[in-house]
N, C-alpha and C positions, 0 to 999 in steps of 0.2 A: 504492499500499498504504500501512496505517497501523498504527502501533503503537498498544495498550492495556496499561498496565502498572497492573493492578490490585491494590491494594491490602486482604488483608481480615484480618481480627482472630482470627485463628489463628496461632500460631509452633508447637506441637507437634506431632512425628510423631505420627501414629494416624490411624485412621477418616477425622473430619471432612475433616481437611484431606486425606488423600491422595484423596477422594471431590473438592473440590474441584480438586486437581488434575487427576485423569480427566478432570473435566469439559471441560478447555481444551483435549484431545486433541491435533492436530498441529500448533495453533497456539502451541501455548506455545514459547518460546526458552529460558525462564529464569525459573528459582524460589529465590527466597531467602526463608530461614525463621528467624526467631529466637523463642527460647521465651523470653526476657526480656523483650524486647520486644513478646510473642505477636503477631507479624505474619507476614503472607508479604506477596512481593510476588510478583505472576505476571506475567510478560512476555511479551504475545501479541502476533503480527503476521501481517497478513494481508488477503486481497483481497479479498471485505471481512473485517473482522475479528469486527464488532458480532456475527455470530453463537455466536462462541468466549465473546464478553465475556456475552452474556446466560446461555448455559451454565453457565459458572462463579460468574455471581451468582444463579441459583438451586438451586446447588450451597449456597452459600454460606448462602442463606436458609434453606436446607431443615435445615442441619446444624450451625449456631451460632446461640447466644443471647447476646447484647451484656447481659443480665442478670447474665451468671454469670462475664461477661471480667474478668480483673484481670492488666495489662499495664504496661508503661514508659511506652510509645507512649500519644501522643492518639489519642482516636479518637470517633466520632460515629456512626460503624454496625461491622455486620460487615461490610458491604462498605463500606469505608471510605471510600476515594479511588479513583475511573475517571477519569484521563485518556485522552483518546486525542490522537495526534502521530503527524502528519504525515511521513512518510519518503520518498524518492527516489519522484517522479511523482505525488506526492499535496499539497494546500494546505492550508492551514488553514481555509480555506473547507470542503472533505472530511471536517475535522476536526470542526467545530463541525455538521455533518449528522451525523454517528455522535452524536455526543453528546448532541444534544436527541432524537435519534431514540432513544437508548437510557433515558434519562431518562424520558422519557415511556413508554417499555415499562416500565421497573423501577417506576413510581410507579401506573400502572394496573395491569400484569399483578401484580404480586407487593405493591402495597400500600407501599411503600418509598420514603416522601418524598426529592425528591432537590434539589440546592439547585448551581446550575450559575456553574461557573468558567471565565475565558480571558480574552479579548480584555475584556470587561465589567468584570471585578473578579480581585484575586488571590485563590489559594487562603488563604493568610492573614487577608484579608479577610472571605474567607466563613466562616471557621472563628469569627472574632469575630461575625459578625452570624448563625450558627448557636447561639451558647452565648447570646445571650439569648432565644432562641426557648422560647414556654412549651409542655410536653409532649415524652415522648420519643419521636415518631414511630411508626413499627412497634414493636409491643410486644414484637418480639425481637431484630425486625433494626434499629432506629435510624432512620436517615438515611445517605443515602449524598451526598460532595461529588463532581461529575461536572464534567468537564474539557475544555476542547482548547487546548493549552500546545504549545510547543515544546520538543524535546529537553533534559533533564536530568541533569545525575550526582546520584543518592543515595550519599552517600559519610561513614561514620562513622569519628574518628577516635579510639580509647581510650587515656585517660590513666593513666598508670602509679600518679598518687595517685587516692586514692578521694574523694577531694576535690568533692562535685557544685557547692557554691558556684563553688569555682574554675571549674569545667565552666563554669556558668553565666555565670559573670563572662567568659571567653574566649567565649562563643559572643556574648553584646553587642557585645563587641568587633572579631569581625570580620567581622558582619553588614553588608551592604551591598546595592545594587542587583542583585548578582551573586550573593550569598551567602546564605542561610536558615540558621540555627543556632541548635539549643537543646543545653543542656547537660541532660543527662540521668542519672541514676543505673538504671544496669544489672544488677540483682544485686548483688556484692559488686564492681562494680567502673564507673568513672562513663566518659561518651563525651560529645564535642562531635559531632551528628548534623550533616551538614548537606545542605541540596540546592544546587547550584550549576545557578542557572538560569540561567548566560549561562556553559557550562563549555568554548567556544572565548574567551571574555576572560579567566577566571578558574578556572583545572582544577584538576583534583587535586592536583598538584603545587604548586601557589600555596597553594592552603589548607592543605594540610599543611604548609606553611613557616612562615605564619600562625600555626597553632596553635603548633610546636615553637619558632616564637620567645617563647611564651609559658610553655611546659610539657612536661616531657618526654612523648613520646607510646610504648605500649606496642605499638601496632600499627595501620596502619590496614585498613578495611573496604570492597570496592567492594559497594554495593547493588545491584543488578541488572547491567545493562550500558552500556557506555560507547562514546561515535560513536567512529567509528576516527582521524577528524581531531583528536579531543582525544585521543586515546593517542599519535599518533604526534607531537604537540605535546611529550609529554614524553620526556627523554630515556633511551632503552633500557636505561641501566643502573641505572635508580629505579624501576623495575617493578614488582620483584619487593616491594622495602620499601613503594611505594605500592598491592600489592595488586590491580597491572592487568597483563593480557597480551590478546597477539591474540585471541585463541580467546574471550573476554570481551567483543568488539564487537558491536553491533547487527548490524553488515553478515557477521561473523563466522557471524551467528547464523542469519540469514537465510538466506545463502547455504548453509548444512547443511540449511538445511528444504526449500528450493526441490529439492536434490538427493535429498530423500524420497521 
């Protein structure tokens, strides 16, 4: 089984996002939408997962227009990032095959230029390369980053202060091979937005403490799902404050989906 975590450039509850979510069908494990980021993260899983990913991509191209998009989060397209992730019983080679097949389809069928990341290059490296390209890609859909990667945890820490410069400084200070971080102004608040790319090594509690040592935190926000082993490495007494729970693990959602 593969997981596919599709990031689309639409975070408002309305007909476009509803159509995109409906296209995911029974493969949808989780939806996280944010109006200020103007971004939604759809977590899919299946064996195979690619048909659902294609349906979501087609709906996004049909209903979204990058030229009209406004939001705090950086993006290169309406289907901004599409990583394929091996779960139990699958390998990175399986994820790479799904990545390559999806990218070929999206480019040939819908005319959206695709840029690959994974073992060859990281997503931040890819974003830097794409920014140097001439032309907008697809007229309304832009471009798409399609990847193959291991499980990561997307995790936001909202600060009590509205000082985005402080958030950017904190993000720079906590970056490491295991943590990618940005300081963002989101509405009238600021956050340190993190991707924990080695969550078994540096998990949500670790990055929370790194940020809390530098500034007061208003709240934590898990984006999408977390692996069960990463959750269980955190003392249960901290789960609520860290926005963690058993029912938001990948394994729990897959088990529920299999019972449907």
